[in-house]
C-alpha positions in Angstrom: 0.0 0.0 0.0 1.2 3.5 -0.8 2.8 5.3 2.2 0.5 8.1 3.3 1.8 11.6 2.4 1.7 14.4 4.9 -1.8 15.7 5.4 -3.1 19.1 6.4 -4.1 19.6 10.0 -7.7 18.7 10.8 -10.2 21.6 10.5 -12.5 22.5 13.4 -15.2 24.2 11.3 -15.9 25.4 7.8 -14.9 29.0 7.9 -15.8 31.3 5.1 -13.0 32.6 2.9 -12.1 36.3 2.9 -14.3 36.8 -0.2 -17.3 34.5 0.5 -19.4 33.3 -2.4 -23.0 34.6 -2.6 -25.8 32.6 -1.1 -27.4 30.2 -3.6 -30.3 31.7 -5.6 -32.8 30.1 -7.9 -30.6 31.0 -10.8 -27.5 29.3 -9.1 -28.8 26.3 -7.3 -26.7 24.2 -5.0 -25.4 21.3 -7.1 -24.1 19.0 -4.4 -26.7 16.7 -2.9 -25.7 15.3 0.5 -26.8 11.9 1.8 -25.6 9.1 4.0 -25.4 5.3 3.9 -25.8 2.1 6.0 -22.0 2.1 6.3 -22.3 5.1 8.7 -24.5 3.0 10.9 -21.9 0.2 11.1 -23.6 -1.9 8.4 -21.2 -4.0 6.3 -23.2 -7.2 5.7 -26.8 -8.1 4.6 -27.4 -9.8 7.9 -25.3 -9.5 11.1 -26.6 -9.5 14.7 -24.1 -6.7 15.5 -25.8 -4.3 13.0 -28.8 -2.1 13.7 -32.1 -3.3 12.1 -32.8 -1.7 8.7 -35.9 0.0 10.1 -33.8 1.8 12.7 -31.3 2.9 10.1 -34.0 4.4 8.0 -35.6 6.2 11.0 -32.3 7.6 12.2 -30.9 8.6 8.8 -34.1 10.6 8.2 -34.0 12.0 11.7 -30.5 13.2 11.2 -31.6 15.4 8.3 -30.6 13.4 5.3 -32.8 13.0 2.3 -30.6 10.6 0.2 -29.3 7.2 1.0 -27.4 4.3 -0.7 -28.7 0.8 -0.6 -25.7 -0.7 1.2 -25.0 -4.4 1.1 -27.7 -6.1 -1.1 -30.3 -7.7 1.2 -29.8 -5.4 4.2 -32.7 -3.1 3.1 -35.8 -4.8 1.6 -35.1 -6.0 -1.9 -38.8 -5.8 -2.9 -39.0 -2.4 -4.7 -42.6 -1.9 -3.6 -41.8 -2.4 0.1 -38.6 -0.3 0.0 -40.3 2.5 -1.9 -43.0 2.7 0.7 -40.6 2.6 3.6 -38.3 5.3 2.1 -41.1 7.5 0.9 -42.9 7.7 4.2 -39.6 8.9 5.8 -38.8 11.4 3.0 -35.9 9.4 1.7 -34.6 8.8 -1.8 -32.0 6.4 -3.1 -28.9 7.7 -4.9 -27.0 4.5 -5.7 -26.5 0.8 -5.2 -23.1 -0.8 -4.4 -21.3 -3.9 -5.8 -18.0 -5.5 -5.3 -16.2 -6.9 -8.4 -13.0 -8.8 -9.2 -12.8 -8.0 -12.9 -9.0 -8.1 -13.0 -9.5 -11.9 -12.9 -10.6 -11.8 -16.5 -13.5 -13.0 -18.6 -14.0 -16.2 -16.5 -15.6 -14.1 -13.7 -17.9 -12.1 -16.0 -21.0 -14.2 -15.7 -20.8 -14.5 -11.9 -20.0 -10.8 -11.6 -22.9 -9.8 -13.9 -25.4 -11.8 -11.9 -24.4 -9.9 -8.7 -24.4 -6.6 -10.5 -27.7 -7.2 -12.2 -29.7 -7.7 -9.0 -28.2 -4.6 -7.4 -28.7 -2.5 -10.5 -32.3 -3.6 -10.9 -33.2 -2.6 -7.4 -31.3 0.7 -7.7 -33.1 1.4 -11.0 -36.5 0.6 -9.5 -35.8 3.0 -6.7 -35.0 5.8 -9.1 -31.2 5.9 -8.5 -28.8 7.1 -11.2 -25.6 5.4 -10.1 -24.0 2.1 -9.2 -20.9 2.3 -7.0 -18.4 -0.4 -8.0 -15.7 -1.4 -5.5 -12.8 -3.7 -6.6 -12.3 -6.9 -4.6 -9.8 -7.0 -1.7 -6.3 -8.5 -2.2 -6.3 -9.5 1.4 -9.1 -10.5 3.8 -10.4 -7.4 5.4 -10.9 -9.1 8.8 -8.3 -11.8 9.1 -5.5 -10.2 7.1 -5.0 -13.4 5.0 -3.3 -12.5 1.8 -5.6 -13.6 -1.0 -3.5 -12.5 -4.0 -0.6 -10.3 -5.0 -1.3 -6.7 -4.1 0.3 -5.6 -7.4 -1.5 -6.3 -10.7 0.3 -7.7 -13.7 0.0 -5.9 -17.1 -2.5 -8.6 -18.2 -4.6 -8.1 -15.1 -4.6 -4.3 -15.7 -5.9 -4.9 -19.2 -8.7 -7.2 -17.9 -9.6 -4.7 -15.2 -9.9 -1.7 -17.5 -11.6 -3.5 -20.4 -14.1 -5.4 -18.4 -14.9 -2.3 -16.3 -15.6 -0.4 -19.5 -17.9 -3.3 -20.6 -19.6 -3.2 -17.2 -20.2 0.5 -17.5 -21.7 0.3 -21.0 -23.9 -2.7 -20.2 -25.2 -1.2 -16.9 -26.0 2.0 -18.7 -27.7 0.2 -21.6 -29.8 -2.2 -19.5 -30.5 -0.3 -16.3 -29.8 3.4 -17.2 -27.3 3.7 -14.4 -23.8 5.2 -14.5 -21.1 3.2 -12.8 -18.7 5.0 -10.5 -15.6 3.1 -9.5 -14.6 3.4 -5.9 -10.9 3.2 -4.9 -10.7 1.4 -1.6 -8.1 0.4 1.0 -6.7 -3.1 0.5 -7.7 -3.2 -3.1 -5.7 -2.8 -6.3 -7.2 0.7 -6.7 -6.3 2.8 -3.7 -3.9 5.8 -4.1 -2.7 8.2 -6.7 -0.6 5.9 -8.8 -3.2 3.2 -9.3 -6.2 5.6 -9.6 -4.6 7.8 -12.2 -3.4 4.8 -14.2 -6.9 3.4 -14.1 -8.5 6.7 -15.2 -6.0 7.1 -18.0 -6.7 3.6 -19.3 -10.5 3.8 -19.3 -13.1 5.5 -21.5 -14.7 8.5 -19.8 -17.9 7.8 -21.5 -18.2 4.4 -19.8 -16.4 4.8 -16.5 -16.5 7.5 -13.9 -15.0 7.7 -10.4 -16.5 7.6 -6.9 -13.9 9.6 -5.0 -14.0 8.5 -1.4 -12.0 11.1 0.5 -11.2 8.9 3.4 -10.0 5.9 1.4 -8.0 8.1 -0.9 -6.3 9.7 2.1 -5.7 6.2 3.6 -3.5 5.4 0.6 -1.8 8.8 0.6 -3.8 10.6 -2.0 -4.8 14.2 -2.1 -8.5 14.5 -3.0 -8.4 18.2 -4.0 -5.5 17.5 -6.4 -7.4 14.6 -8.0 -10.5 16.7 -8.5 -8.5 19.5 -10.0 -6.6 17.1 -12.3 -9.4 14.7 -13.3 -12.5 16.7 -12.6 -14.3 15.4 -15.7 -14.0 11.9 -14.3 -15.4 12.6 -10.9 -19.0 11.3 -10.9 -19.7 10.8 -7.3 -18.3 11.6 -3.8 -18.1 9.7 -0.5 -17.3 12.1 2.3 -15.1 10.5 4.9 -12.1 11.3 7.1 -9.2 9.3 8.6 -7.5 9.8 11.9 -3.9 10.6 10.9 -2.4 9.2 14.1 -4.3 5.9 13.8 -3.5 5.8 10.1 0.2 6.1 10.7 0.1 3.2 13.2 -1.9 0.8 11.0 0.2 1.5 7.9 3.4 1.0 9.8 2.1 -2.3 11.3 0.5 -3.5 8.0 -2.9 -3.8 9.7 -5.7 -5.0 7.4 -8.5 -2.6 6.7 -11.2 -4.3 8.9 -9.1 -4.2 12.1 -7.9 -0.7 11.2 -11.6 0.4 11.2 -12.2 -1.3 14.5 -9.3 0.8 15.9 -11.0 4.0 14.7 -9.0 4.8 11.6 -12.1 6.4 10.1 -13.2 9.2 12.3 -16.0 11.7 12.7 -15.7 15.0 10.8 -14.2 17.5 11.3 -11.6 15.8 13.5 -9.6 14.0 10.7 -8.2 14.4 7.3 -8.6 15.5 4.6 -10.3 18.8 5.4 -13.7 18.7 3.7 -14.2 22.3 3.0 -11.5 22.4 0.3 -12.8 19.2 -1.2 -16.3 20.6 -1.4 -15.0 23.8 -2.9 -13.1 21.9 -5.6 -16.2 19.8 -6.3 -18.4 22.9 -6.7 -15.9 24.4 -9.1 -16.6 21.5 -11.5 -20.0 23.0 -12.1 -21.8 19.6 -12.3 -24.4 17.8 -10.3 -22.8 15.6 -7.7 -23.9 13.4 -4.8 -21.8 13.6 -1.7 -22.6 10.6 0.5 -21.3 10.6 4.1 -19.7 7.3 5.1 -17.9 6.7 8.3 -16.7 3.1 8.5 -17.5 1.9 12.0 -18.0 -1.9 11.9 -18.6 -3.1 14.5 -20.1 -0.4 16.7 -22.6 -0.1 19.5 -26.2 0.6 18.2 -26.5 3.9 20.0 -23.3 5.3 18.6 -24.2 6.2 14.9 -27.2 8.5 15.4 -25.5 11.3 17.4 -22.5 11.2 15.0 -24.9 11.6 12.1 -26.6 14.6 13.7 -23.3 16.3 14.3 -21.9 15.5 10.9 -25.0 16.8 9.1 -24.8 20.0 11.2 -21.1 20.3 10.3 -21.8 19.9 6.6 -24.4 22.6 6.7 -21.8 24.9 8.1 -19.8 24.0 4.9 -22.7 25.2 2.8 -24.1 21.8 1.7 
């Protein structure tokens, strides 16, 4: 994994610049839509006794002031579109995206299995009116046990399979379900920091593949989110807002700790106590002058059931102070 580069000091609030931008008006609407996800409630699996029930997640995410959610792991929320539509609508919630894990660097042999997984997620996301499908590469080591599953560095052939099959996935998901795939760099995967992410973007068709920039995961691998947005703005199709604790990050990187145990140690932390600072990220995203979702995620698996809601309230309040 790329060694993390020095990060700016955590911010304590979103302070206005010396020349603040005017307040949004009907002719200049806010173009960043903020939401949250089951991940921020400690949900990593379709069914786990340590996770809050889905009804409580929906109640609390709405109570915290969010209007948009992601589906999370397929099967956690109801998969019957009629049931889920009723449950979300009565809480004033809408769905922005579904999420899938893929291992497309393994080549054409995994396509059919991958597509079956993608199709069920995409169908539900489409039925719920979402416009995106978040695609996360598979882990090269087990995120809980640390067992090394494969080489963390892809061969040239694996890179070709990854890029070509991801393009195919993007085109077929768009054609069949009307969704745009946004590929999510993630800790302990082959797409994590600047080197792998920029290589991937340079090798893929912008018409087929966009990026879900997760600010926390990118910082975890030493990346600078603002620099990436400024350099590859036309490829940024979606944001996950997340921060890392720089002290815990330094420890887990030095020790080679897998992602799951690192999360249990608190490597992902509540804004605004970590890095990267989110105000510059949001400012860079606004400068793109495009519609973007910015979905809050704070990896906390496992966590006590009463922990997420107060954090969600504080985080939504903080983001409002940032103008979103």
